[in-house]
C-alpha positions as CSV (number, residue, x, y, z in Angstrom):
1,M,4.8,1.4,-12.3
2,I,6.8,2.0,-9.1
3,A,7.4,-1.7,-8.4
4,S,8.5,-2.7,-11.9
5,Y,11.8,-0.7,-11.8
6,C,12.2,1.1,-8.5
7,V,12.5,-1.9,-6.3
8,P,15.6,-3.5,-7.9
9,V,17.1,-0.1,-8.6
10,Y,16.6,1.0,-5.0
11,F,18.2,-2.1,-3.5
12,V,20.9,-2.8,-6.1
13,V,22.0,0.7,-7.0
14,F,20.4,3.6,-5.1
15,L,20.7,2.5,-1.5
16,P,24.2,1.0,-1.7
17,L,25.6,4.1,-3.5
18,V,24.0,6.5,-1.0
19,V,25.3,4.5,1.9
20,L,28.8,4.3,0.4
21,A,28.9,8.0,-0.4
22,Y,27.4,8.9,2.9
23,Q,30.2,7.1,4.8
24,V,32.9,8.6,2.6
25,V,32.0,12.3,2.9
26,P,32.9,14.2,6.0
27,Q,30.2,14.2,8.7
28,R,29.5,18.0,8.4
29,H,28.5,17.4,4.7
30,R,26.4,14.3,5.1
31,W,23.2,16.2,5.4
32,K,23.9,17.7,2.0
33,L,24.3,14.2,0.5
34,L,21.1,13.0,2.1
35,L,19.2,16.0,0.9
36,A,20.4,15.5,-2.7
37,A,19.5,11.8,-2.5
38,D,16.1,12.6,-1.1
39,Y,15.2,15.0,-4.0
40,A,16.8,12.7,-6.6
41,F,14.7,9.8,-5.3
42,F,11.5,11.9,-5.3
43,F,12.2,13.3,-8.8
44,A,12.8,9.8,-10.1
45,I,9.3,8.9,-9.0
46,S,7.2,12.1,-9.4
47,G,9.3,14.2,-11.8
48,K,8.3,17.9,-11.9
49,L,5.7,17.3,-9.2
50,L,8.7,17.7,-6.9
51,V,7.6,21.4,-6.9
52,F,4.8,20.6,-4.5
53,L,7.2,19.1,-1.9
54,L,9.4,22.2,-2.3
55,L,6.4,24.5,-1.9
56,S,5.3,22.7,1.3
57,T,8.7,22.8,2.8
58,V,9.3,26.5,2.1
59,S,5.9,27.4,3.4
60,I,6.3,25.6,6.8
61,H,9.7,27.2,7.2
62,H,8.3,30.7,6.8
63,I,5.1,30.1,8.7
64,G,7.0,28.5,11.5
65,L,9.3,31.5,11.7
66,W,6.3,33.8,11.6
67,L,4.8,31.9,14.6
68,G,8.1,32.1,16.4
69,T,8.2,35.9,15.9
70,F,4.8,36.4,17.4
71,Q,5.7,34.1,20.3
72,T,8.9,36.1,21.0
73,E,7.1,39.4,20.9
74,R,4.4,38.0,23.2
75,D,6.9,36.9,25.8
76,L,8.7,40.2,25.7
77,A,5.4,42.1,26.0
78,V,4.2,40.0,28.9
79,K,7.5,40.3,30.7
80,G,7.4,44.1,30.6
81,A,3.7,44.5,31.3
82,E,1.7,44.9,34.5
83,R,0.1,41.8,35.9
84,S,-3.4,43.1,35.1
85,E,-2.4,43.5,31.4
86,R,-0.8,40.2,30.8
87,K,-3.9,38.2,30.2
88,A,-5.1,40.6,27.5
89,I,-1.7,40.6,25.9
90,K,-1.6,36.8,25.8
91,A,-5.1,36.7,24.3
92,A,-4.2,39.2,21.6
93,Y,-1.1,37.3,20.6
94,Q,-2.9,34.0,20.7
95,A,-5.4,35.3,18.2
96,K,-2.5,36.3,15.9
97,T,-0.7,33.0,16.2
98,R,-4.0,31.1,15.7
99,G,-4.7,33.1,12.6
100,V,-1.2,32.3,11.2
101,L,-1.6,28.6,12.1
102,T,-5.0,28.5,10.4
103,L,-3.5,30.0,7.3
104,G,-0.7,27.4,7.2
105,I,-3.1,24.5,7.8
106,L,-5.6,25.8,5.2
107,F,-2.8,26.1,2.6
108,H,-1.6,22.5,3.1
109,V,-4.9,20.8,3.5
110,G,-6.4,22.9,0.7
111,L,-3.7,21.9,-1.6
112,L,-4.2,18.3,-0.7
113,L,-8.0,18.6,-1.2
114,V,-7.6,20.2,-4.6
115,L,-5.0,17.7,-5.9
116,K,-6.5,14.6,-4.4
117,Y,-10.2,15.2,-4.0
118,A,-11.3,17.9,-6.5
119,D,-12.6,15.3,-9.0
120,F,-14.4,13.3,-6.3
121,F,-16.2,16.2,-4.7
122,G,-17.0,17.8,-8.1
123,G,-18.4,14.6,-9.4
124,N,-20.6,14.0,-6.3
125,V,-21.9,17.6,-6.5
126,N,-22.9,17.0,-10.1
127,H,-24.7,13.8,-9.2
128,L,-26.6,15.7,-6.6
129,L,-27.5,18.4,-9.0
130,T,-28.8,15.8,-11.5
131,A,-30.8,14.1,-8.8
132,L,-32.4,17.4,-8.0
133,G,-33.4,17.8,-11.6
134,L,-31.0,20.7,-12.3
135,S,-29.2,20.8,-15.6
136,W,-26.4,23.0,-14.4
137,Q,-23.1,21.2,-13.8
138,I,-19.8,22.4,-12.2
139,P,-16.5,21.7,-14.0
140,T,-14.5,18.8,-12.6
141,F,-10.7,18.5,-12.7
142,A,-8.3,15.5,-12.2
143,F,-4.9,16.6,-11.2
144,A,-1.6,14.7,-11.3
145,M,-0.8,13.9,-7.6
146,P,2.8,13.7,-6.1
147,I,3.6,10.3,-4.6
148,G,3.4,10.5,-0.8
149,I,1.6,13.8,-0.6
150,S,-0.8,12.7,2.1
151,F,2.2,11.6,4.3
152,Y,4.3,14.7,4.0
153,T,1.3,17.0,4.3
154,M,0.5,15.5,7.7
155,Q,4.2,16.0,8.7
156,A,3.9,19.6,7.6
157,V,0.7,20.2,9.6
158,S,2.2,18.4,12.7
159,Y,5.2,20.7,12.6
160,L,3.2,23.9,12.4
161,V,0.8,22.8,15.2
162,D,3.7,21.8,17.4
163,V,5.4,25.1,16.9
164,Y,2.1,26.8,17.7
165,R,1.8,24.8,20.9
166,G,5.3,25.5,21.9
167,T,6.4,21.9,22.0
168,V,8.8,22.5,19.1
169,K,11.0,25.6,18.5
170,P,10.7,27.0,15.0
171,D,13.6,25.9,12.9
172,R,15.6,28.6,11.2
173,S,17.3,26.1,9.0
174,L,15.4,25.5,5.7
175,A,17.8,22.7,5.0
176,R,17.0,20.8,8.2
177,L,13.2,21.2,7.5
178,A,13.8,19.9,3.9
179,L,15.5,16.8,5.3
180,Y,12.7,16.2,7.7
181,M,10.1,16.5,5.0
182,S,11.8,14.5,2.4
183,F,13.9,11.7,4.0
184,F,13.8,9.2,1.2
185,P,13.1,5.9,3.0
186,A,9.9,7.3,4.5
187,L,8.8,9.5,1.6
188,I,6.4,7.2,-0.2
189,E,4.6,5.3,2.5
190,G,5.6,6.9,5.8
191,P,5.7,6.4,8.7
192,I,4.4,9.8,9.6
193,C,7.2,11.3,11.5
194,R,7.1,14.2,14.0
195,Y,9.8,16.9,13.7
196,S,10.9,16.2,17.3
197,D,11.4,12.5,16.5
198,T,13.6,12.6,13.4
199,A,14.8,16.0,12.3
200,D,17.9,16.2,14.4
201,Q,18.8,12.5,13.8
202,I,18.8,13.0,10.0
203,W,20.8,16.2,10.3
204,E,23.5,14.9,12.6
205,G,25.1,12.6,10.0
206,R,25.9,9.7,12.3
207,P,28.4,7.2,10.9
208,V,27.3,3.9,9.4
209,T,28.3,1.3,12.0
210,Y,28.5,-2.4,11.6
211,H,25.7,-2.8,14.1
212,N,23.4,-0.4,12.2
213,L,24.3,-1.9,8.8
214,T,23.6,-5.5,9.8
215,F,20.5,-4.7,11.9
216,G,19.1,-2.5,9.1
217,A,19.8,-5.2,6.5
218,Q,18.0,-7.8,8.7
219,R,15.0,-5.6,8.9
220,I,15.0,-5.0,5.1
221,L,15.3,-8.7,4.3
222,Y,12.4,-9.5,6.6
223,G,10.3,-6.8,4.9
224,L,11.2,-8.1,1.4
225,F,10.2,-11.6,2.5
226,K,6.8,-10.4,3.6
227,K,6.1,-8.4,0.5
228,I,7.6,-10.4,-2.3
229,V,7.1,-14.0,-1.0
230,I,3.7,-13.6,0.6
231,A,1.9,-10.4,-0.4
232,D,2.7,-10.3,-4.1
233,R,2.0,-14.0,-4.5
234,L,-1.6,-13.4,-3.3
235,N,-2.2,-10.6,-5.7
236,P,-3.4,-12.6,-8.8
237,L,-6.2,-14.3,-6.7
238,I,-7.3,-11.0,-5.1
239,L,-7.2,-9.1,-8.4
240,A,-9.3,-11.7,-10.2
241,V,-12.0,-11.9,-7.5
242,F,-12.3,-8.2,-6.8
243,S,-12.3,-7.3,-10.5
244,N,-15.3,-9.6,-11.2
245,P,-16.9,-10.8,-7.9
246,A,-20.2,-11.8,-9.6
247,K,-18.4,-14.7,-11.1
248,Y,-17.6,-16.3,-7.8
249,D,-19.6,-17.8,-4.9
250,G,-19.5,-16.4,-1.3
251,G,-16.9,-18.9,-0.2
252,V,-14.3,-17.7,-2.8
253,I,-15.2,-14.1,-2.0
254,A,-14.6,-14.8,1.7
255,L,-11.3,-16.4,0.8
256,A,-10.3,-13.3,-1.3
257,M,-11.3,-11.0,1.6
258,V,-9.0,-12.9,4.0
259,C,-6.2,-13.0,1.4
260,Y,-6.5,-9.3,0.9
261,T,-6.2,-8.6,4.6
262,C,-3.2,-10.8,4.7
263,Q,-1.7,-9.1,1.6
264,L,-2.3,-5.6,2.9
265,Y,-0.6,-6.5,6.3
266,M,2.3,-8.3,4.7
267,E,2.8,-5.6,2.1
268,F,2.5,-2.5,4.3
269,S,4.3,-3.9,7.4
270,G,6.9,-5.4,5.0
271,T,7.4,-2.0,3.4
272,M,7.7,-0.4,6.9
273,D,10.4,-3.0,7.7
274,V,12.3,-1.8,4.6
275,V,11.8,1.8,5.5
276,I,12.8,1.5,9.1
277,G,15.7,-0.8,8.2
278,S,16.9,1.8,5.6
279,G,16.8,4.5,8.2
280,E,18.5,2.3,10.8
281,I,21.5,2.0,8.4
282,F,22.0,5.8,8.7
283,G,21.5,5.8,12.4
284,V,18.0,7.2,12.2
285,T,15.3,5.6,14.4
286,L,12.0,6.0,12.6
287,P,8.8,5.4,14.6
288,E,7.3,1.9,14.5
289,N,4.1,1.6,12.5
290,F,2.9,-1.9,13.4
291,R,2.9,-3.9,16.6
292,H,1.4,-7.3,15.8
293,P,-2.2,-5.9,15.3
294,F,-3.8,-9.4,14.8
295,F,-3.3,-10.2,18.5
296,S,-5.7,-7.3,19.4
297,K,-8.8,-8.1,21.5
298,S,-10.9,-5.2,20.2
299,I,-11.1,-2.9,17.2
300,S,-10.0,0.0,19.4
301,E,-6.8,-1.9,20.4
302,F,-6.3,-3.0,16.7
303,W,-5.9,0.7,15.7
304,T,-3.3,1.3,18.4
305,R,-1.2,-1.5,16.7
306,W,-2.0,-0.9,13.0
307,H,-0.6,2.2,11.2
308,I,0.4,3.5,14.6
309,T,1.7,6.9,13.3
310,L,-1.5,7.7,11.5
311,G,-3.6,6.8,14.5
312,T,-1.5,9.0,16.9
313,W,-1.6,11.8,14.4
314,F,-5.4,11.8,14.2
315,K,-5.6,11.5,18.0
316,D,-3.2,14.4,18.7
317,Y,-4.3,16.8,15.9
318,I,-8.0,16.0,15.5
319,F,-9.5,14.1,18.4
320,Y,-8.0,16.1,21.2
321,P,-8.5,19.5,19.6
322,V,-12.2,18.7,18.9
323,S,-12.9,17.0,22.2
324,L,-11.2,19.8,24.2
325,S,-12.9,22.6,22.2
326,A,-15.2,24.9,24.2
327,P,-18.5,23.8,22.6
328,L,-17.7,20.1,23.1
329,K,-16.5,20.6,26.7
330,K,-19.8,22.3,27.4
331,L,-21.7,19.5,25.7
332,T,-19.8,16.9,27.7
333,A,-20.6,18.6,30.9
334,N,-24.4,18.8,30.1
335,A,-24.4,15.2,28.9
336,R,-22.7,14.0,32.0
337,K,-25.4,15.6,34.2
338,K,-28.2,14.1,32.2
339,L,-26.8,10.7,31.2
340,G,-24.3,9.9,33.9
341,N,-20.5,9.7,34.1
342,H,-20.2,7.0,31.5
343,F,-22.8,7.5,28.8
344,G,-22.6,11.3,28.8
345,P,-18.9,11.7,28.0
346,V,-19.0,8.7,25.6
347,L,-21.8,10.3,23.6
348,A,-20.1,13.7,23.6
349,S,-16.7,12.4,22.6
350,G,-18.4,10.4,19.9
351,I,-18.5,13.7,17.9
352,A,-14.7,13.9,18.0
353,L,-14.4,10.2,17.3
354,F,-16.7,10.6,14.2
355,C,-14.4,13.4,12.9
356,V,-11.4,11.2,13.3
357,W,-12.9,8.3,11.4
358,F,-14.5,10.3,8.7
359,C,-11.1,12.0,8.1
360,N,-9.4,8.6,8.3
361,G,-11.6,7.1,5.7
362,L,-11.3,10.1,3.4
363,W,-7.5,10.3,3.9
364,H,-7.2,6.8,2.3
365,G,-8.8,7.8,-0.9
366,S,-11.4,9.8,-2.8
367,A,-14.1,7.3,-2.9
368,W,-17.2,6.3,-0.9
369,N,-15.9,2.9,0.0
370,Y,-13.1,4.6,1.9
371,I,-15.5,6.8,3.8
372,F,-17.6,3.8,4.5
373,F,-14.5,2.0,5.8
374,G,-13.8,4.8,8.2
375,L,-17.4,5.1,9.5
376,Y,-17.5,1.3,9.8
377,H,-14.7,1.4,12.3
378,F,-16.2,4.5,14.0
379,V,-19.4,2.5,14.7
380,L,-17.5,-0.5,16.0
381,I,-15.3,1.6,18.3
382,F,-18.2,3.8,19.5
383,A,-20.4,0.8,20.2
384,G,-17.6,-0.9,22.1
385,N,-17.1,2.2,24.3
386,F,-20.9,2.8,24.8
387,F,-21.7,-0.8,25.8
388,E,-18.7,-1.4,27.9
389,P,-20.6,-1.3,31.3
390,T,-23.3,-3.6,29.8
391,N,-20.6,-6.0,28.6
392,K,-19.0,-6.1,32.1
393,W,-22.4,-6.7,33.7
394,V,-23.3,-9.6,31.3
395,L,-19.9,-11.2,31.7
396,G,-20.2,-10.9,35.5
397,K,-23.7,-12.5,35.5
398,L,-22.3,-15.4,33.3
399,H,-19.3,-15.7,35.5
400,I,-16.9,-15.3,32.6
401,D,-13.3,-14.4,33.5
402,R,-12.2,-11.6,31.1
403,Q,-8.6,-12.7,31.5
404,S,-9.2,-16.4,30.7
405,L,-7.6,-17.9,27.6
406,P,-10.9,-18.9,26.0
407,W,-12.4,-15.5,26.3
408,R,-9.3,-13.7,25.1
409,S,-9.1,-16.1,22.2
410,W,-12.7,-15.4,21.3
411,Q,-12.0,-11.6,21.4
412,V,-9.0,-12.0,19.1
413,L,-11.0,-14.1,16.6
414,R,-13.9,-11.7,16.7
415,T,-11.6,-8.7,16.0
416,I,-9.9,-10.5,13.1
417,V,-13.3,-11.2,11.5
418,L,-14.5,-7.6,11.9
419,V,-11.2,-6.3,10.5
420,N,-11.5,-8.6,7.5
421,F,-15.0,-7.3,6.6
422,G,-13.7,-3.7,6.9
423,E,-10.8,-4.5,4.5
424,L,-13.4,-6.0,2.0
425,F,-14.9,-2.5,1.6
426,F,-11.4,-1.0,1.6
427,R,-10.3,-3.1,-1.3
428,A,-13.6,-3.1,-3.3
429,P,-13.5,-0.9,-6.4
430,R,-16.6,0.9,-5.3
431,L,-19.0,0.9,-2.3
432,R,-21.8,-0.8,-4.2
433,T,-19.4,-3.6,-5.2
434,G,-18.3,-4.0,-1.6
435,L,-21.9,-4.3,-0.4
436,S,-22.7,-6.8,-3.1
437,M,-19.6,-8.9,-2.2
438,C,-20.6,-8.8,1.5
439,R,-24.1,-9.9,0.6
440,R,-22.8,-12.8,-1.5
441,I,-20.7,-14.1,1.5
442,F,-23.9,-14.5,3.6
443,T,-26.4,-15.5,0.9
444,K,-24.3,-17.5,-1.6
445,F,-21.7,-19.1,0.6
446,T,-20.8,-22.7,-0.5
447,L,-17.9,-25.1,0.0
448,A,-18.2,-26.5,-3.5
449,S,-15.4,-24.4,-4.8
450,F,-13.1,-25.7,-2.1
451,R,-14.0,-29.4,-2.8
452,N,-13.4,-29.2,-6.5
453,G,-10.4,-26.9,-6.4
454,D,-12.0,-23.9,-8.1
455,F,-11.0,-21.6,-5.2
456,L,-7.5,-21.6,-6.6
457,V,-8.2,-18.5,-8.7
458,S,-5.1,-17.5,-10.7
459,I,-2.8,-19.4,-8.3
460,D,-1.9,-23.0,-7.8
461,W,-1.2,-25.4,-4.9
462,K,2.5,-24.4,-4.9
463,D,1.6,-20.8,-4.4
464,L,-0.8,-21.7,-1.7
465,F,1.8,-23.8,0.1
466,V,4.4,-21.0,0.0
467,V,1.9,-18.5,1.3
468,I,0.8,-20.7,4.2
469,A,4.4,-21.5,5.1
470,G,5.4,-17.8,4.9
471,V,2.5,-16.8,7.1
472,L,3.3,-19.4,9.7
473,L,6.9,-18.2,9.8
474,V,5.8,-14.6,10.3
475,L,3.3,-15.7,12.9
476,T,6.0,-17.6,14.8
477,F,8.3,-14.5,14.8
478,S,5.3,-12.3,15.9
479,I,4.5,-14.6,18.8
480,L,8.1,-14.5,20.0
481,Q,8.3,-10.7,19.6
482,E,4.9,-10.3,21.4
483,R,6.4,-12.3,24.3
484,G,9.4,-10.0,24.5
485,R,11.9,-12.0,22.4
486,S,14.1,-10.1,20.0
487,I,14.8,-12.3,16.9
488,R,17.4,-9.8,15.6
489,E,19.3,-9.7,18.9
490,T,19.2,-13.5,19.1
491,V,20.7,-13.7,15.6
492,A,23.3,-11.0,16.4
493,R,24.5,-13.0,19.4
494,Q,25.3,-16.1,17.3
495,K,28.8,-16.8,16.0
496,L,29.7,-15.4,12.7
497,P,29.1,-18.5,10.5
498,V,25.6,-18.9,12.1
499,R,24.7,-15.3,11.6
500,W,25.6,-15.3,8.0
501,L,23.9,-18.6,7.5
502,C,20.7,-17.0,8.7
503,Y,21.2,-14.0,6.4
504,Y,21.9,-16.1,3.3
505,A,19.0,-18.4,4.2
506,F,16.6,-15.4,4.1
507,I,18.2,-14.1,0.9
508,L,17.7,-17.5,-0.8
509,L,14.1,-17.7,0.5
510,I,13.4,-14.4,-1.3
511,V,15.3,-15.4,-4.5
512,I,13.8,-18.8,-4.8
513,F,10.2,-18.2,-3.5
514,G,9.7,-14.6,-4.5
515,A,6.7,-13.8,-6.6
516,Y,8.2,-12.4,-9.8
517,G,8.8,-13.4,-13.4
518,K,6.5,-13.9,-16.3
519,A,3.7,-15.3,-14.2
520,Y,3.5,-12.3,-11.9
521,T,2.7,-8.6,-12.5
522,P,4.8,-6.4,-10.3
523,V,2.7,-4.9,-7.5
524,D,3.1,-1.3,-6.6
525,P,3.3,-0.4,-2.9
526,I,-0.3,-0.2,-1.9
527,Y,-0.1,2.7,0.5
528,A,1.9,4.8,-2.0
529,G,-1.4,5.6,-3.6
530,F,-2.7,7.3,-0.5
């Protein structure tokens, strides 16, 4: 298990030693230390599967240089050609670079599909063959999968596409690409970084300053609080209910659903706090992955605030390429003529939106409940876009102010409810179980378990009190941050005794109220499995 030994080793041994050694070595050699730490960290978790990370890094280095060679040749050829010949030259070289890019993408995506999805696809093909009455079956294989492969594969693809588009120059340094691909704080759960955002920062070897050290430590402590005090404490209840939902009524299942959504947010955003705080210590600004998503007024807005780097990756590398492709542009133009300026483009762009959400669901895991999770959000977002004019008309007829507090509050509440049902299917062990649990919420809902205390499944009142208090504290911080207040800046402006009182208070909260010991099973980082 990752959590059982890596968490204390990371904070007590690994990170302090790397920070100390990083500050001691000369600046020109710091990249070497970070690279050694990156690969040591990955090897400690995935062992010999490190070879896949190496393979991915070496391949994008060579393919990037290959693309760069064609681009240089193209520019020289265009420069020395007649005006009438330039278009043909550009088209010829575009075909070459597109072929190289396709090769690079197929290699990385194909490797991911084989390692992560071979057993899933093979099993489903065999089920289909059986349903058709055919006795023939294809062999299925389950492969060992490197931790974080989905994350670093997306970083590799983004680098190749950006080089192809000309927004990034191909890097001749294999070492700098290796640092970009393997920076240890972000290796397991992201965020999904772009080459232009982080590669140079990691390479520079900026000194560890007092500001970066204290601000990074603040962020790490806050993340640990969210994960260990809140998320891990909810795990026994969630595990019990989702493992045997038929044992519980709809009320307890609804509670477990809400608790899982809370756990997932506190766990994932808490881990991102640790990751971003760790990077901040080294002077590396990693992209934010959460922006208070539960203040969203629609599902579409929610996904601009939740797992931000994943959403922007799908937007830039799937949605835009599909929606701007020649066939879809033609379809959009025809749909606009027949259905108008709103419904035509919405229906046409729905194809690109479907591709995004199908891939989003499948990216999370090789199971039908993940695909259902993606398509669930596709339907909600597509319906929201499609019925937007109708919604405006109805609100106008009812004289409802869309900016009024009651209406905005209703939108936030509605979004939270819809998100919770999506997470129910996300967490369910299989799609059929998720559908059964959803049905029990609506057909077997009762408050009896809450009146007699049976809803406290595998946790007690003390656990519940700590969770509620922790959630209220995070909610308070989130409201202040949403209003533009920086808690960290406020703490940093205080006098030394007050600052360190805040730091020690948070440390004590984690030590005293953390969910660990004999009563708790260590919980692996949830998104590490994706």
